[in-house]
C-alpha positions as CSV (number, residue, x, y, z in Angstrom):
1,M,-0.2,0.1,-0.2
2,E,1.4,3.3,-0.9
3,A,2.1,5.8,1.8
4,E,-1.0,8.5,0.9
5,N,-2.9,5.3,1.6
6,Y,-1.9,5.4,5.4
7,L,-3.0,7.7,8.1
8,L,0.5,8.1,9.5
9,C,3.7,6.9,8.1
10,V,7.2,6.8,10.0
11,D,10.2,6.1,7.6
12,N,14.0,5.4,9.1
13,M,13.2,6.8,12.5
14,K,16.4,7.0,14.3
15,K,17.2,8.1,17.9
16,S,20.1,7.8,20.1
17,F,20.8,8.7,23.9
18,G,24.6,8.8,24.3
19,I,26.0,5.6,23.1
20,T,22.5,3.9,23.3
21,K,20.8,3.4,19.9
22,A,17.1,3.5,20.8
23,L,15.8,3.6,17.2
24,K,18.0,2.3,14.5
25,G,16.0,3.3,11.3
26,V,12.5,2.3,12.5
27,Q,9.6,2.2,10.1
28,L,5.7,2.2,11.2
29,Q,2.4,2.5,9.1
30,L,-1.1,3.2,10.6
31,K,-4.4,2.9,8.7
32,S,-7.3,5.0,9.2
33,G,-9.9,3.3,11.5
34,E,-7.6,0.8,13.0
35,I,-6.1,-0.6,16.3
36,L,-2.4,-0.9,15.8
37,G,-0.6,-2.8,18.4
38,L,3.2,-2.2,19.1
39,I,4.8,-4.7,21.1
40,G,8.3,-5.6,22.0
41,E,10.7,-6.3,25.1
42,N,11.4,-3.5,27.4
43,G,14.1,-1.3,25.6
44,S,12.8,-2.3,22.2
45,G,12.1,1.5,21.6
46,K,8.2,1.5,21.5
47,S,7.9,4.2,24.1
48,T,10.8,6.3,22.4
49,L,9.2,5.9,18.9
50,T,5.7,6.8,20.1
51,S,6.9,9.6,22.3
52,I,8.7,11.2,19.0
53,I,5.2,11.0,17.3
54,A,3.5,12.6,20.3
55,G,6.2,15.5,20.2
56,I,7.4,14.6,23.6
57,Q,10.9,14.6,22.1
58,P,12.4,15.0,18.8
59,A,14.2,12.3,16.5
60,D,17.6,12.6,15.4
61,S,16.8,11.6,12.0
62,G,14.0,10.0,9.9
63,G,10.4,11.4,8.7
64,I,6.7,11.2,9.4
65,L,3.7,11.8,7.1
66,F,0.4,12.4,8.5
67,H,-2.3,12.3,5.9
68,G,0.3,12.2,3.5
69,E,2.0,15.5,4.4
70,P,5.2,15.9,6.4
71,Y,4.4,16.1,10.0
72,S,6.7,18.5,12.0
73,I,6.2,19.7,15.5
74,Q,7.9,21.1,18.1
75,N,6.1,19.6,21.3
76,S,3.2,17.8,22.7
77,V,0.8,20.8,22.6
78,E,1.3,21.1,18.7
79,A,0.7,17.2,18.5
80,N,-2.4,17.6,20.3
81,E,-3.4,20.5,18.0
82,K,-2.7,18.5,14.8
83,G,-5.0,15.4,16.4
84,I,-2.4,13.0,18.1
85,C,-2.7,12.5,21.9
86,M,-0.8,10.1,23.9
87,I,-1.6,8.4,27.3
88,L,1.5,7.7,29.1
89,Q,2.5,4.4,31.2
90,E,3.5,6.4,34.3
91,K,1.4,9.5,35.9
92,A,1.0,12.7,34.1
93,T,-1.4,14.3,36.4
94,F,-1.1,17.1,38.8
95,D,-1.5,16.3,42.2
96,N,-2.5,19.7,43.7
97,L,-5.1,20.3,41.0
98,S,-8.6,19.1,41.1
99,V,-10.0,16.2,38.7
100,A,-11.7,19.0,36.6
101,H,-8.5,21.1,36.2
102,N,-6.7,18.0,35.3
103,V,-9.0,17.1,32.6
104,F,-8.7,20.7,31.1
105,I,-5.0,21.3,31.5
106,G,-3.7,23.6,29.2
107,N,-7.3,24.8,28.0
108,E,-8.5,26.8,30.8
109,K,-8.8,29.9,28.6
110,E,-12.1,28.1,27.6
111,F,-13.3,28.8,30.8
112,C,-12.0,32.5,31.5
113,K,-14.0,35.4,31.0
114,H,-11.9,38.8,31.7
115,G,-9.3,36.8,33.0
116,I,-11.3,35.0,35.7
117,L,-11.8,31.2,35.5
118,N,-15.3,30.0,36.1
119,N,-15.0,26.9,38.3
120,K,-18.6,26.2,38.3
121,L,-18.3,25.8,34.6
122,I,-15.2,23.7,34.5
123,F,-16.5,21.3,37.2
124,E,-19.8,20.8,35.1
125,K,-17.9,20.2,31.7
126,A,-15.5,17.8,33.5
127,R,-18.7,16.0,34.7
128,E,-19.7,15.9,31.1
129,V,-16.4,14.5,29.6
130,L,-16.1,11.8,32.5
131,K,-19.6,10.6,31.9
132,K,-19.1,10.4,28.2
133,I,-16.5,8.1,28.6
134,G,-18.2,5.8,31.2
135,V,-16.9,7.5,34.5
136,T,-19.6,8.6,36.9
137,E,-18.0,7.8,40.3
138,I,-15.0,10.4,40.5
139,D,-15.7,13.5,42.1
140,V,-14.4,16.3,39.9
141,K,-13.6,18.7,42.9
142,D,-11.2,16.5,44.6
143,K,-7.7,17.0,44.2
144,I,-5.8,14.2,42.3
145,K,-3.6,13.5,45.2
146,N,-6.8,12.3,46.9
147,R,-7.5,9.7,44.3
148,S,-6.2,6.4,43.3
149,F,-3.4,5.9,40.6
150,E,-6.2,4.5,38.3
151,D,-8.6,7.4,38.7
152,G,-5.7,9.5,37.5
153,K,-5.6,7.4,34.6
154,L,-9.2,7.6,33.8
155,V,-8.8,11.3,34.2
156,E,-5.8,11.4,31.5
157,L,-8.4,9.1,29.3
158,A,-11.2,11.9,29.6
159,R,-8.5,14.8,29.2
160,A,-7.6,12.9,25.8
161,A,-11.3,12.4,24.8
162,N,-11.7,15.8,25.2
163,L,-9.2,16.5,22.5
164,N,-11.1,14.5,20.0
165,P,-7.8,13.1,18.8
166,Q,-7.3,11.4,15.4
167,I,-4.6,9.3,16.9
168,L,-4.7,7.9,20.4
169,I,-1.5,6.7,21.6
170,V,-2.0,4.2,24.5
171,D,1.3,3.3,26.2
172,E,1.1,0.4,28.7
173,T,-2.0,2.2,30.4
174,T,-4.1,-1.1,31.0
175,T,-1.7,-2.3,33.8
176,A,-2.8,0.5,35.9
177,L,-6.5,-0.2,35.4
178,S,-8.8,-2.6,37.1
179,Q,-11.1,-4.7,34.6
180,N,-13.8,-1.6,34.7
181,G,-11.1,0.5,33.7
182,R,-10.0,-1.4,31.0
183,D,-13.5,-1.9,29.6
184,I,-13.8,1.9,29.7
185,L,-10.2,2.2,27.6
186,Y,-11.5,-0.7,25.2
187,T,-14.7,1.0,24.5
188,M,-13.1,4.3,23.9
189,M,-10.8,2.7,21.5
190,E,-13.7,0.6,19.7
191,N,-15.6,4.2,19.3
192,M,-12.5,5.8,17.9
193,K,-12.0,3.0,15.3
194,K,-16.0,3.1,14.5
195,E,-15.6,6.9,13.6
196,G,-12.3,6.1,11.3
197,K,-9.8,7.4,13.9
198,S,-7.1,5.2,14.9
199,V,-5.2,3.9,18.0
200,I,-1.6,2.9,18.6
201,F,-1.6,0.3,21.4
202,I,1.2,-0.8,23.6
203,S,1.0,-3.6,26.1
204,H,3.1,-6.6,27.3
205,D,0.0,-8.7,27.2
206,I,0.1,-10.5,24.5
207,D,-3.4,-12.1,25.1
208,E,-4.7,-8.5,25.2
209,M,-2.9,-7.6,22.1
210,M,-4.2,-10.3,20.0
211,S,-7.8,-9.7,21.3
212,K,-7.9,-6.1,21.0
213,C,-5.5,-5.3,17.8
214,D,-6.3,-5.4,14.1
215,R,-2.4,-5.9,13.3
216,L,0.8,-5.9,15.4
217,S,4.2,-4.0,14.7
218,I,7.2,-5.9,16.3
219,L,10.1,-4.0,17.6
220,R,13.1,-5.5,18.9
221,D,16.5,-3.7,20.1
222,G,15.5,-0.5,18.2
223,D,14.9,-2.4,14.8
224,Y,11.5,-2.8,13.3
225,I,11.1,-6.4,12.8
226,G,7.8,-6.9,10.9
227,T,3.9,-6.4,11.1
228,L,1.6,-9.3,11.6
229,E,-2.1,-9.4,10.3
230,K,-4.7,-10.7,12.4
231,E,-5.1,-14.1,10.9
232,E,-0.9,-14.4,11.3
233,Y,-1.2,-14.0,15.1
234,S,-0.2,-16.9,17.6
235,P,1.5,-16.2,21.1
236,E,4.7,-18.5,20.0
237,K,5.2,-16.5,16.8
238,I,4.7,-13.1,18.6
239,K,7.2,-14.0,21.5
240,S,9.6,-15.4,18.8
241,L,9.6,-12.2,17.0
242,M,9.8,-10.1,20.0
243,V,12.8,-11.8,21.6
244,G,14.5,-13.3,18.6
245,R,14.4,-16.9,20.0
246,T,11.9,-19.4,21.1
247,I,10.0,-18.3,24.5
248,T,8.1,-21.2,26.3
249,D,5.8,-20.7,29.0
250,N,7.7,-22.4,31.5
251,Y,9.1,-19.9,33.4
252,Y,7.1,-20.3,36.8
253,R,8.5,-22.3,39.5
254,E,9.1,-26.2,38.3
255,D,8.0,-27.7,41.6
256,T,4.3,-27.8,42.2
257,K,4.2,-28.3,46.0
258,S,4.8,-25.6,48.7
259,S,8.4,-25.6,50.6
260,Y,9.2,-23.5,53.3
261,G,10.8,-23.7,56.7
262,D,8.7,-23.6,60.1
263,E,10.6,-20.2,61.4
264,I,8.0,-17.3,61.3
265,V,10.0,-14.0,60.1
266,L,6.9,-11.9,59.8
267,K,3.4,-11.8,61.2
268,A,0.5,-9.5,60.9
269,E,-2.0,-9.7,63.8
270,N,-5.6,-8.7,63.1
271,I,-4.5,-5.5,61.4
272,T,-7.1,-2.7,60.2
273,T,-6.3,0.0,57.9
274,S,-8.6,2.3,55.6
275,N,-8.8,-0.8,53.1
276,L,-8.3,-3.7,55.2
277,K,-10.5,-4.9,57.8
278,D,-9.0,-7.4,60.7
279,V,-6.5,-9.2,58.4
280,S,-4.1,-11.8,59.6
281,F,-1.0,-13.7,58.0
282,E,2.2,-15.2,58.6
283,L,5.2,-15.4,56.6
284,H,7.8,-18.2,57.0
285,K,11.6,-18.4,56.0
286,G,11.9,-19.5,52.6
287,E,8.3,-18.7,51.5
288,I,6.8,-17.0,48.8
289,L,3.6,-15.9,50.1
290,G,1.2,-14.4,47.5
291,F,-1.8,-12.2,47.6
292,G,-4.7,-11.9,45.1
293,G,-8.0,-10.3,44.6
294,L,-9.6,-7.4,42.7
295,A,-8.0,-4.4,42.3
296,D,-10.2,-2.6,45.0
297,S,-9.8,-5.7,47.6
298,G,-7.3,-4.0,49.7
299,M,-4.4,-6.3,48.8
300,H,-2.1,-3.3,47.8
301,D,-2.3,-2.1,51.5
302,I,-0.8,-5.5,52.7
303,G,2.8,-4.6,51.3
304,K,2.6,-0.9,52.8
305,A,1.2,-2.2,56.3
306,A,3.8,-5.0,56.4
307,F,6.6,-2.2,55.5
308,G,5.4,0.3,57.9
309,A,4.4,2.8,55.4
310,I,0.7,3.2,56.2
311,H,-1.1,4.0,59.5
312,I,-2.6,0.7,61.0
313,K,-5.6,1.7,63.1
314,K,-5.9,-1.7,64.6
315,G,-3.7,-4.7,65.2
316,K,0.2,-4.7,64.3
317,V,2.8,-6.2,62.2
318,V,5.8,-8.0,64.1
319,D,8.8,-9.6,63.3
320,G,10.1,-13.1,64.2
321,Q,11.2,-11.7,67.4
322,N,7.7,-10.2,67.9
323,E,8.9,-6.5,67.6
324,Q,6.6,-4.3,66.1
325,I,7.1,-2.8,62.6
326,Y,5.9,0.8,62.7
327,S,7.9,2.9,60.0
328,P,10.0,2.0,56.8
329,S,13.2,2.8,59.0
330,V,12.2,0.1,61.4
331,A,11.6,-2.3,58.4
332,M,15.0,-1.5,56.9
333,K,16.6,-2.1,60.2
334,K,14.8,-5.7,60.3
335,K,16.2,-6.0,56.7
336,I,12.8,-5.7,55.0
337,A,12.7,-4.6,51.4
338,Y,9.8,-3.1,49.7
339,I,9.0,-2.2,46.2
340,G,5.7,-0.8,45.4
341,K,3.2,-1.1,42.4
342,N,3.8,2.3,41.3
343,R,7.5,1.9,41.2
344,D,7.9,5.7,40.0
345,Q,6.2,7.3,43.1
346,E,7.1,4.6,45.7
347,S,10.2,2.8,45.1
348,L,12.5,5.0,42.6
349,F,14.0,8.5,42.7
350,V,13.5,8.9,38.9
351,N,15.1,12.0,38.5
352,S,18.3,10.9,40.1
353,P,20.9,8.7,38.9
354,I,20.8,5.0,38.7
355,R,23.8,5.2,41.1
356,D,22.1,7.1,43.8
357,N,19.2,4.7,43.8
358,V,20.9,1.6,44.3
359,A,23.6,3.2,46.7
360,L,21.0,4.9,48.8
361,P,19.9,2.0,51.5
362,S,23.5,0.8,51.5
363,Y,25.6,4.0,52.4
364,K,26.2,2.4,56.0
365,I,27.7,-0.5,54.2
366,I,29.6,1.3,51.8
367,A,30.7,4.3,54.1
368,K,33.8,4.1,56.5
369,N,33.8,6.2,59.3
370,T,30.7,8.5,57.8
371,F,33.1,8.7,54.6
372,V,31.7,7.5,51.3
373,S,34.4,6.6,48.8
374,P,33.2,7.6,45.2
375,T,35.5,4.5,44.1
376,K,33.6,1.9,46.5
377,E,30.5,3.3,45.7
378,R,31.0,3.1,41.9
379,K,32.3,-0.4,42.2
380,F,29.2,-1.5,44.7
381,V,26.6,-0.1,42.2
382,E,28.2,-1.6,39.2
383,E,28.4,-5.1,40.8
384,W,24.6,-5.0,41.4
385,T,23.4,-3.5,38.0
386,T,25.6,-5.9,36.5
387,K,24.0,-8.8,38.4
388,L,20.7,-7.6,37.4
389,D,21.7,-6.9,33.5
390,V,20.5,-3.3,33.6
391,K,20.4,-1.8,30.3
392,M,21.9,1.7,30.8
393,Q,24.6,3.9,29.3
394,N,26.3,4.1,32.7
395,I,25.5,4.0,36.2
396,D,25.0,8.1,36.2
397,Q,22.3,8.0,33.7
398,Y,19.2,9.1,35.1
399,V,16.4,6.6,36.1
400,S,13.8,8.4,34.0
401,E,15.5,7.7,30.9
402,L,15.0,3.8,31.4
403,S,12.5,1.4,30.3
404,G,10.0,0.2,32.5
405,G,12.1,-3.4,32.8
406,N,15.2,-1.8,33.7
407,K,13.6,0.6,36.3
408,Q,12.3,-2.5,38.0
409,K,15.7,-3.9,37.7
410,V,17.2,-0.8,39.5
411,A,14.6,-1.2,42.2
412,I,15.6,-4.9,42.8
413,A,19.2,-4.3,42.9
414,K,19.0,-1.4,45.4
415,W,17.5,-4.3,47.8
416,L,19.7,-7.0,46.8
417,G,22.7,-4.9,47.7
418,F,21.3,-3.9,50.9
419,G,21.2,-7.5,51.8
420,A,17.4,-7.7,52.5
421,D,16.1,-11.0,54.1
422,I,12.4,-10.2,53.3
423,F,11.3,-8.8,50.1
424,I,7.8,-7.1,49.9
425,L,6.7,-7.1,45.8
426,D,3.6,-5.5,44.7
427,C,3.1,-6.1,41.0
428,P,6.9,-6.6,40.3
429,T,6.2,-7.5,36.7
430,R,3.6,-4.6,36.0
431,G,4.8,-3.3,32.6
432,I,7.5,-5.7,31.9
433,D,8.1,-7.9,29.0
434,I,8.3,-11.7,29.0
435,G,12.0,-11.6,28.8
436,V,12.3,-9.6,32.1
437,K,9.4,-11.2,33.7
438,A,11.4,-14.7,33.3
439,S,14.7,-13.2,34.8
440,I,12.4,-11.8,37.9
441,Y,10.7,-15.2,38.6
442,K,14.2,-17.1,38.3
443,L,15.6,-14.5,40.8
444,L,12.6,-15.1,43.2
445,T,13.0,-18.8,42.9
446,D,16.8,-18.4,43.7
447,L,16.0,-16.0,46.6
448,K,13.6,-18.5,48.2
449,N,16.1,-21.5,47.7
450,R,18.6,-19.3,49.7
451,G,16.4,-18.9,52.6
452,K,14.8,-15.4,51.7
453,S,11.1,-14.6,52.3
454,I,8.8,-13.1,49.8
455,I,5.6,-11.4,50.0
456,L,4.2,-11.3,46.2
457,I,1.0,-9.2,45.7
458,S,-0.3,-9.4,42.4
459,E,-3.2,-8.7,40.0
460,E,-2.4,-11.5,37.7
461,L,-3.6,-14.9,39.0
462,P,-1.2,-17.1,37.0
463,E,1.7,-15.4,38.7
464,V,0.5,-16.0,42.3
465,I,-0.3,-19.6,41.2
466,G,3.0,-20.1,39.4
467,M,5.4,-18.7,42.0
468,C,3.8,-18.9,45.6
469,D,3.5,-21.7,48.0
470,R,0.5,-20.1,49.6
471,V,-2.0,-17.8,48.2
472,V,-4.2,-15.6,50.4
473,V,-7.3,-14.1,48.6
474,L,-8.6,-11.0,49.7
475,K,-12.2,-9.7,49.2
476,N,-13.6,-6.3,50.5
477,G,-10.3,-5.9,52.6
478,Q,-10.9,-9.1,54.5
479,N,-9.2,-12.5,54.0
480,S,-11.4,-14.5,52.0
481,G,-9.6,-18.0,51.4
482,I,-6.1,-19.3,52.0
483,F,-5.0,-21.8,49.3
484,V,-1.7,-24.0,49.4
485,R,0.5,-24.7,46.2
486,E,-1.0,-27.9,44.4
487,D,-1.3,-29.4,41.1
488,D,-5.1,-28.5,40.8
489,L,-4.8,-24.9,42.0
490,T,-6.6,-23.1,39.4
491,E,-7.7,-19.5,38.4
492,N,-11.1,-20.4,38.8
493,K,-10.9,-21.6,42.2
494,L,-9.5,-18.3,43.2
495,I,-11.7,-16.3,41.6
496,N,-14.8,-17.7,43.4
497,Y,-13.3,-16.5,46.5
498,M,-12.5,-12.9,45.0
499,V,-15.9,-11.9,43.8
């Protein structure tokens, strides 16, 4: 098909960050009225390519045609004006502004008269925009900081819908959404398709991509590999093209029976938080203890409570010596590590170098008489980033420049270097490709075999079934059931206790 028959054409796009070649002459063609999937491992160039299309950063070379005409923009505002909008994987809202003001950020002049902002009107219009995409439970007067991460993503969807784009780029957004939120996004995508508009959809969930996308374009290590038509889809073929080798699904633990020591290393005694009600559990030495449930089940409070990061209204969390964990500093003294679901906000300083992130918890280990040797620090950080195979320019590169998978590797390297004995991991493979997932699962198995203890909180049932010795299911903030690792433990069995 000729270029003029496509809505958008990218030709020979190149982009480097220092010595790292993020894009090596990539091409992409988008038809009108289609949902085009863009898939590849972390670091393959997906986000770099789409951020260039969306005006977030410039290309080094290469061209873009939009409606058959050269497409040249200076920033994302110009991209929005031309009809291209992008929903980012990470947070893109402003905490101290209301939901309504976030929906119309940059377009406030529509609600101004004689220099005065009409808040009543902006609240009214925000309700209309949110209702149009199927969101009715969010108070438009609330500040974003008082809403969940998922609510923030729905607000970003409403902002995009209000701009009425011809092309919507969705970068790993579904990992932050519950099933209801995903359905809202899917409906929005399908409506755009029916209207002759187009979507570029990025996800690591291969089943989701096969279900929602009309075609799939694959990138690998900054190269364009090819595009599959729907009739060519198969999980094995897609995985092989993504990684350049055959990938099987056998990356979970091979054993099918639970195995761990008798020693209890962490215990929650009837804890109640804003989202949990009288929850108890015990974590044993050498155990992977899983927590599963719906997005609003309260399971994400488990990790924060166990790390002392949220207020416990009733009950307590204690270590193996029955000493209470009431703050992150106490948790760290007990060699407890925590990686939150929203790693950019909870687990990393993204606007700081890799060096600072990895070394921060371990300065007492690195320092000698309060003096930190730069040479010793560098050696320490390089050792752990090498062990985790972090793809980076060097340890002075900012974390914000890394792919999702490499950010997660930095977060894990930080705690491995610290020498943690208990790891609390909330959705550790969120937004991560199958190759990095496999390496994280192998690492968890190795940690378990070394006698380390792990709390694994996940919205992915195959993950908790495949990796955990026991699985605690939460429903409405309470324990709904506890399951031991065995051959016949299925997703359906867990789901019956979740809903």
